[in-house]
C-alpha angles and dihedrals in degrees: 000000000000119000111266096021124122126221111238097191119136093010093160093063097045123106109253138185122233114226089205117104137021117352125182111232137199121194111226106190093166094046094234096136098082107009117035133193116321089027092277121145110262105224090189092050116145092250086076091058094223121189122213110280093206136001093270094051111106120212112182097197137052120194091193091061097037124104119269135226130197089221106197097026091050091056092051091044089057090048091052091052092049092048091048089057093048106037113145092206089061093048092246103111148321104290108119102171151351132228123183115240094236125008100195134020111252143184113278111169092196091064101085105156097145116241094003112053102007095177097324135106101225102185094101126116088233126047122241087259091056097255114144114239126217090264089058090061092048090057094040089056090048093048090049089062093057113092 
């Protein structure tokens, strides 16, 4: 196996993380969370969600207290607002329809982000098991308002 590659065998049985739902976020305007000063990898970067190891250890972030985003649902909620302002059937613009980018998550062997994608494209409105995600409900509510 080449250095830096990830084995994607048995992706169906691996534990995986759904990107649907509430995610705590930390804004990193100085990009110190992953790469620190001198362009060196920061092994204590906030993406690892470290807790203080002793009372004198400073941790300048706290995912538990940080704001949250409903990542995928928030994107579709913004789309729905924009479309509502520009619907051609209401005489307010030129938008005549909306189609989600991907309806259902699917196998995509080139997506190898370990523990998150694991060989799947996860941008669908429905999980690979057929469970509707939060974004599905955002669009379903929008579609229910169209006569």
